[in-house]
Structures are given as structure tokens and as C-alpha cells.
C-alpha positions as CSV (number, residue, x, y, z in Angstrom):
1,M,7.6,-39.4,40.8
2,K,9.8,-41.8,42.7
3,G,8.5,-43.6,45.8
4,G,9.0,-41.7,49.0
5,D,9.3,-38.3,47.3
6,S,7.3,-35.6,48.8
7,I,6.1,-32.2,47.5
8,K,4.9,-29.5,49.7
9,Q,2.2,-27.5,48.1
10,S,-0.5,-25.1,49.5
11,A,-4.0,-25.8,48.5
12,P,-4.6,-24.0,45.2
13,A,-7.4,-21.5,45.1
14,R,-10.3,-22.1,42.7
15,Q,-9.9,-19.8,39.7
16,S,-12.7,-17.9,38.0
17,V,-13.4,-18.3,34.3
18,P,-12.0,-14.9,33.4
19,E,-8.7,-15.7,35.2
20,A,-8.5,-19.1,33.4
21,K,-9.0,-17.3,30.0
22,Q,-6.4,-14.7,30.9
23,L,-3.9,-17.5,31.8
24,D,-4.6,-19.3,28.5
25,S,-3.9,-16.1,26.6
26,Q,-0.7,-15.5,28.5
27,V,0.5,-19.0,27.9
28,T,-0.2,-18.6,24.1
29,R,1.8,-15.3,24.0
30,I,4.8,-16.8,25.9
31,R,4.9,-19.7,23.5
32,G,5.1,-17.3,20.6
33,E,7.7,-15.0,22.1
34,T,10.0,-17.5,23.7
35,G,9.5,-20.7,21.8
36,L,9.4,-22.6,25.1
37,N,7.4,-25.7,25.4
38,V,5.0,-24.2,27.9
39,P,2.3,-26.6,29.1
40,A,-1.4,-25.8,28.5
41,A,-3.2,-23.5,31.0
42,A,-5.1,-26.5,32.4
43,Q,-1.8,-28.1,33.6
44,F,-0.8,-25.0,35.7
45,N,-1.0,-25.1,39.5
46,F,-1.9,-22.0,41.4
47,G,-0.2,-20.9,44.6
48,P,3.3,-21.5,46.1
49,R,5.0,-24.9,45.7
50,A,8.1,-26.6,46.9
51,V,10.1,-29.6,45.9
52,A,11.3,-31.3,49.0
53,V,14.9,-32.4,49.8
54,G,15.8,-35.7,48.2
55,S,12.7,-35.8,46.0
56,T,12.7,-35.9,42.2
57,L,9.9,-34.5,40.1
58,D,9.5,-35.0,36.3
59,G,9.0,-31.8,34.5
60,P,7.8,-29.6,33.1
61,V,6.6,-28.0,36.3
62,A,4.2,-25.1,35.6
63,L,3.1,-22.7,38.4
64,A,1.1,-19.5,38.4
65,R,0.5,-16.9,41.1
66,G,3.2,-18.2,43.5
67,N,6.9,-19.0,44.1
68,L,8.6,-22.3,43.3
69,D,11.2,-23.4,45.8
70,V,13.4,-26.3,44.7
71,F,15.3,-28.2,47.4
72,G,15.2,-31.5,45.4
73,T,15.5,-32.3,41.7
74,I,13.2,-31.3,38.7
75,R,14.0,-33.4,35.6
76,G,12.9,-31.0,32.9
77,D,11.8,-27.4,32.7
78,A,10.3,-25.1,35.3
79,I,7.9,-22.3,34.3
80,V,6.5,-19.8,36.8
81,L,4.1,-17.0,35.9
82,G,3.7,-14.3,38.5
83,G,6.4,-15.6,41.0
84,D,10.0,-16.5,41.6
85,I,12.0,-19.6,41.0
86,R,14.4,-20.2,43.9
87,V,16.9,-23.1,43.7
88,H,18.3,-23.8,47.2
89,H,21.4,-25.7,48.3
90,G,21.1,-29.2,47.0
91,G,18.4,-28.4,44.5
92,R,18.7,-28.9,40.8
93,I,16.8,-28.2,37.6
94,T,18.0,-30.3,34.6
95,G,16.1,-28.3,32.0
96,D,15.3,-24.6,31.4
97,A,14.0,-22.2,34.0
98,Y,11.6,-19.4,33.0
99,A,10.0,-16.8,35.4
100,A,7.6,-14.2,34.1
101,G,6.7,-11.5,36.6
102,G,9.4,-12.7,39.0
103,Q,13.1,-13.6,39.1
104,I,15.4,-16.6,39.3
105,V,17.4,-17.0,42.5
106,I,20.1,-19.6,42.7
107,D,20.8,-20.1,46.4
108,G,23.4,-22.8,46.2
109,G,21.5,-24.9,43.7
110,V,22.1,-25.7,40.0
111,I,20.2,-25.0,36.8
112,E,21.6,-27.0,33.9
113,G,19.6,-25.3,31.2
114,S,19.0,-21.7,30.2
115,K,17.7,-19.1,32.6
116,R,15.2,-16.4,31.6
117,S,13.3,-14.0,33.8
118,L,11.0,-11.1,33.2
119,R,10.3,-8.8,36.2
120,S,6.9,-7.8,34.7
121,A,4.6,-10.5,33.2
122,P,2.8,-9.7,30.0
123,A,-0.4,-9.6,31.9
124,A,-1.7,-6.2,30.7
125,A,-1.6,-7.1,27.0
126,T,-3.1,-10.5,27.6
127,T,-5.8,-8.9,29.8
128,D,-6.7,-6.6,27.0
129,A,-6.8,-9.5,24.6
130,A,-9.1,-11.4,26.9
131,E,-11.4,-8.4,27.6
132,V,-11.5,-6.9,24.1
133,P,-11.0,-9.8,21.6
134,P,-10.5,-9.0,18.0
135,G,-13.7,-8.6,16.0
136,R,-15.9,-7.9,19.0
137,R,-19.2,-6.0,18.5
138,L,-19.3,-2.3,19.2
139,T,-21.4,-1.2,22.1
140,T,-24.5,0.9,21.6
141,W,-22.7,4.1,22.7
142,E,-19.8,3.4,20.4
143,S,-22.1,2.8,17.4
144,V,-23.9,6.0,18.1
145,K,-20.7,8.0,18.4
146,L,-19.4,6.5,15.1
147,T,-22.6,7.4,13.3
148,V,-22.7,11.0,14.7
149,G,-19.0,11.4,13.7
150,W,-19.6,10.4,10.1
151,F,-22.7,12.7,10.0
152,A,-20.5,15.6,11.2
153,I,-17.8,14.8,8.6
154,L,-20.2,14.7,5.7
155,T,-22.0,17.8,6.9
156,I,-18.7,19.7,6.9
157,I,-17.8,18.4,3.4
158,G,-21.3,19.3,2.2
159,L,-21.0,22.9,3.4
160,G,-17.6,23.1,1.7
161,V,-19.1,21.9,-1.5
162,M,-22.0,24.4,-1.2
163,I,-19.5,27.2,-0.8
164,F,-16.7,26.4,-3.2
165,A,-18.4,24.0,-5.8
166,A,-22.1,24.9,-5.8
167,G,-22.2,24.8,-9.5
168,S,-20.9,21.2,-9.7
169,L,-23.5,20.1,-7.1
170,D,-26.3,21.8,-9.0
171,G,-25.2,20.0,-12.2
172,V,-25.3,16.6,-10.5
173,V,-28.8,17.4,-9.0
174,I,-30.0,18.4,-12.5
175,A,-28.7,15.0,-13.8
176,L,-30.7,13.3,-11.1
177,E,-33.9,15.1,-11.9
178,R,-33.5,14.2,-15.6
179,G,-33.5,10.4,-15.0
180,F,-33.3,8.5,-11.7
181,A,-33.2,5.0,-13.4
182,R,-30.6,6.2,-15.9
183,S,-28.3,7.5,-13.1
184,F,-28.7,4.2,-11.2
185,W,-27.6,2.0,-14.1
186,I,-24.7,4.3,-14.9
187,G,-23.7,4.1,-11.3
188,V,-23.8,0.3,-11.3
189,A,-21.7,0.2,-14.4
190,G,-19.3,2.7,-12.9
191,Q,-18.8,0.5,-9.8
192,L,-18.2,-2.6,-12.0
193,V,-15.5,-0.9,-14.1
194,M,-13.9,1.0,-11.2
195,L,-11.4,-1.7,-10.2
196,P,-10.7,-2.9,-13.8
197,G,-10.1,0.7,-14.7
198,L,-7.5,1.1,-12.0
199,L,-5.8,-2.1,-13.0
200,L,-5.7,-1.0,-16.7
201,L,-4.2,2.3,-15.6
202,I,-1.5,0.6,-13.7
203,V,-0.7,-1.7,-16.6
204,A,-0.6,1.2,-19.0
205,L,1.8,3.1,-16.7
206,A,4.0,0.1,-16.1
207,I,5.0,-0.1,-19.8
208,T,7.5,2.8,-19.5
209,V,10.1,3.5,-16.8
210,L,8.7,7.0,-16.1
211,G,5.2,5.6,-15.9
212,A,6.2,2.9,-13.5
213,L,7.5,5.7,-11.2
214,L,4.2,7.4,-11.4
215,I,2.1,4.4,-10.4
216,P,1.8,5.2,-6.7
217,F,0.7,8.8,-7.4
218,A,-1.7,7.5,-10.0
219,I,-3.3,5.1,-7.6
220,V,-3.7,7.8,-4.9
221,S,-5.2,10.2,-7.5
222,Y,-7.5,7.6,-8.8
223,V,-8.8,6.7,-5.4
224,I,-9.3,10.3,-4.4
225,A,-11.1,11.0,-7.7
226,A,-13.4,8.0,-7.2
227,A,-14.1,8.9,-3.6
228,G,-14.8,12.5,-4.7
229,L,-17.3,11.4,-7.3
230,V,-19.1,9.1,-4.9
231,T,-19.2,11.8,-2.2
232,L,-20.4,14.5,-4.6
233,G,-23.2,12.2,-5.9
234,F,-24.3,11.2,-2.4
235,L,-24.5,14.9,-1.4
236,A,-26.6,15.6,-4.5
237,V,-29.0,12.8,-3.6
238,A,-29.2,14.1,0.0
239,R,-30.0,17.6,-1.2
240,L,-32.6,16.3,-3.6
241,T,-34.2,14.2,-0.9
242,G,-34.2,17.2,1.5
243,S,-35.8,19.4,-1.2
244,A,-38.6,16.9,-1.6
245,L,-39.3,17.1,2.2
246,T,-38.8,20.9,2.6
247,P,-41.4,23.3,1.2
248,D,-39.8,26.3,-0.4
249,Q,-41.8,29.3,0.8
250,G,-39.4,31.9,-0.3
251,T,-38.3,32.8,3.2
252,A,-34.6,32.2,2.5
253,S,-32.1,32.8,-0.3
254,P,-31.6,30.0,-2.9
255,R,-28.3,29.1,-1.2
256,G,-30.0,28.9,2.2
257,V,-32.8,26.7,0.8
258,H,-30.2,24.3,-0.7
259,I,-28.2,24.2,2.5
260,R,-31.3,23.4,4.5
261,A,-32.3,20.7,2.0
262,L,-28.8,19.2,2.2
263,F,-28.8,19.1,6.0
264,L,-32.3,17.5,6.1
265,G,-31.3,14.9,3.5
266,L,-28.2,13.9,5.5
267,I,-30.4,13.6,8.6
268,V,-32.7,11.3,6.7
269,Y,-30.0,8.9,5.6
270,F,-27.9,9.0,8.8
271,G,-31.1,8.6,10.8
272,L,-31.3,5.0,9.5
273,W,-27.8,4.4,10.8
274,L,-28.6,6.0,14.1
275,V,-31.6,3.8,14.7
276,A,-29.5,0.7,13.8
277,A,-26.9,1.9,16.3
278,V,-29.4,2.4,19.1
279,F,-30.5,-1.3,18.6
280,A,-27.0,-2.6,18.5
281,W,-27.6,-4.4,21.8
282,N,-30.1,-6.7,20.1
283,P,-28.4,-9.0,17.6
284,L,-31.5,-9.7,15.4
285,I,-33.1,-6.2,15.3
286,G,-29.6,-4.6,15.0
287,V,-28.6,-6.8,12.0
288,V,-31.9,-6.1,10.2
289,L,-31.8,-2.4,10.7
290,R,-28.1,-2.3,9.7
291,A,-29.0,-4.2,6.5
292,V,-31.7,-1.7,5.7
293,A,-29.3,1.2,6.3
294,I,-26.7,-0.4,4.1
295,A,-29.1,-1.1,1.2
296,V,-30.6,2.5,1.3
297,T,-27.1,4.1,1.5
298,W,-25.8,1.9,-1.3
299,M,-28.8,2.9,-3.5
300,A,-28.2,6.6,-2.8
301,A,-24.5,6.4,-3.4
302,T,-25.0,4.4,-6.7
303,V,-27.6,6.8,-8.1
304,G,-25.4,9.7,-7.1
305,L,-22.3,8.2,-8.7
306,G,-24.2,7.7,-11.9
307,A,-25.4,11.3,-11.9
308,A,-21.9,12.5,-11.2
309,L,-20.5,10.4,-14.1
310,S,-23.2,11.4,-16.6
311,S,-22.8,15.1,-15.8
312,R,-19.0,14.9,-15.7
313,A,-18.9,15.9,-12.1
314,G,-21.6,18.5,-12.6
315,T,-19.8,20.4,-15.4
316,Q,-22.2,19.4,-18.1
317,R,-25.7,20.6,-17.6
318,P,-28.6,20.7,-20.1
319,G,-29.7,24.2,-21.0
320,V,-26.4,25.7,-20.2
321,P,-24.3,26.5,-23.3
322,T,-20.9,24.8,-23.4
323,S,-17.7,26.5,-24.5
324,A,-18.1,25.1,-28.0
325,S,-21.6,26.3,-28.5
326,K,-20.7,29.7,-27.1
327,R,-17.8,30.0,-29.6
328,A,-20.1,29.0,-32.5
329,A,-22.7,31.6,-31.5
330,Q,-20.0,34.3,-31.3
331,E,-18.9,33.4,-34.8
332,D,-22.4,33.8,-36.1
333,L,-22.9,37.1,-34.5
334,S,-19.5,38.4,-35.7
335,W,-20.8,38.8,-39.2
336,Q,-23.6,41.1,-38.2
337,T,-23.3,44.9,-37.8
338,P,-25.2,46.8,-35.2
339,T,-28.6,48.4,-36.0
340,P,-28.2,49.7,-39.6
341,V,-28.0,53.4,-40.1
342,T,-28.9,55.4,-43.2
343,G,-26.6,54.6,-46.1
344,V,-24.9,51.6,-44.4
345,A,-26.0,48.2,-45.4
346,A,-25.8,45.3,-43.0
347,A,-23.0,42.9,-43.7
348,R,-23.9,39.4,-44.9
349,R,-22.2,36.2,-43.9
350,P,-20.3,34.7,-46.8
351,A,-22.1,31.6,-48.2
352,T,-20.4,28.3,-48.1
353,P,-19.4,26.7,-51.5
354,S,-22.4,24.3,-51.3
355,A,-24.7,27.3,-50.9
356,R,-23.2,29.1,-53.9
357,G,-23.8,26.2,-56.1
358,T,-27.4,26.2,-55.3
């Protein structure tokens, strides 16, 4: 500033830390939206300010929470957040003038650069950004609500499976009972080949024009099928867990026993997540409990996926004849007559050429 120049300025109020953070976020946003060379938040003055007559001030001049009255000259830009820029008779701004949350008033003065004003400052968005930064931790209540929500969703899905696809769920449970370790390793292998299988499917479809058009539908179908297998397997593991904890005293129908076991099993697994959510306020305990819940859930989902894959989504069950075996049995029985009566000999099945030779 030149000698003899004077600047009238009220004593700035001391700003709290949250207000300083809010101003810093607002400055960052204005830089991105306008491209102006806005000074750092630490260079802003708070409160009203005036450039006296005959004085010259080198810019940029940055002001927040107050009006800027220019009677002299500002060599550079003038930026005001939450106030007006008023250029009075004899006043001059050689650069740009930007007012956010206010307006630019030319009362006989001159602004040589561009003029931009916003009647409402972007304070609400910057306040949200300052109060709820990206990646923040969920509160205890938010974590509990999220856990209860997922429990309700899986319970509804489980009831739907019990009503409309009970046979498939029974087949996966039987596969689990046949071999836990076998199901686990099949589930691990299924997880490892899941992504390469999707990529192979995309490459195979991309060879032809028609197949390329079907790629989006194939991806969606593949993801839905994979999620369905994982969900079916996890529900089977939950039902098996609940069956081990619930004694069957014959007081309910088989379907009622299975529903009760499924509900109890879901409570067991989601109980781990609920305990971790309750201790979300403690960083150390919360992280340890969350890691335990993740490990147990992954184990259950992996075993269930392996059982679902080995049983072909519950459609292949040991002890239940398949369509091929039923067809062979019917062919064998077709060569036999009913209980023989007097004078009627039972028909004999023709022997194969190898049998005739012997």
C-alpha cells in the first residue's frame, strides 16, 4: 500500500474452528466452480471493510461476513463471501469482482474486470461437507438400523424360499450334511472362478454381433444367478445352524420346524453384526467385533455356496431318483405283466445279443 493510504476496517471477530473449516470448504468449491484465483481461507478478513478515498490497495482483497465499500482503488480482484461489493463515486477495481451471498453495486465507480454475483452463497452444501465428510464412520444407531434392515430383508427372502422353493433349500441342506469340508472347498473354488467365468462369458458373446447385443443382459443374469446361489446357500447354513440349536419335540409341522430353525440361525449370524454395531463407538472393540462378524459370515456364505453348487441349487439330492433313473426303472417294469393268472405266462424281457451268445 502507498504511503498515506488509509483503510477503514472494523475489528474482525475471532472465528471458531468449525467456521474456519466451513470457509475453507467454501473457498475450495468456489475455485472449482468459477475458476477464480480465490485466496486461501487464512487470507480472508471477517467483518465490513472500506477502502478510503485516494488510497490504493493491492489485491486480491478477500472478505467474509461483511460488505466491502470501495471509495479508492483496488489493484486486482475483490472477493466477498456473505456480503456486498459497493463501488462508490471515485472508486475503482482494476480486476474482477465476485460476491457470493450478496450483490455488486456500482454507485458511480468503475469495475474494469468481470462482475459476478450470487444472491445465495453455497454455504449449505459446504456446511454439509464440513459436518458430514465423505467416508465418515456410521454412528451406533445408524449401524444398528443397518443391521436390523439386512436381517429383515434376509428373513423375508428366507420365508419366500421356504414357501416357493422349499425343495431346493432342502437339497442344499442335505449337501451340507453330507460334507461340510467338501462344500467349503467347492465354495472357495466357486468364488475364485466367478469373475473369470463372467469375463469368459463376455468374450464368448462378443464374437458375434447378436451375442454382443446380449452382453448387458448376460451380465445382469450372471450377477443375479450368483447372488441367488450365495443367498440360497447362506439360508441353508442358517437353517442347519438353527436346527442344531433347536430341539425337535414334534410340537410343530416339519415346515414350522424348518421356519423356526431358519429364523434362529439368522438371529445367530446377525447377532454378531448387531454386537459389532453396538460397539461402533469404540474404534478398537468395534473393529475386532466387525472382523469376527465378517469372518464368520464369509465362512457361512462360502460353505453355503459350495453346497448350492454341488447340489445344483438343490435340484440334485442323494436318495431321490433323477429323471433318468426313473425312466430306466419304468423301462424295466414295462416288460413285466401283472400278477400271473392261470394259463397266462409272464412276459420275459428280451435278452441282449451278448446274453444270447452266452
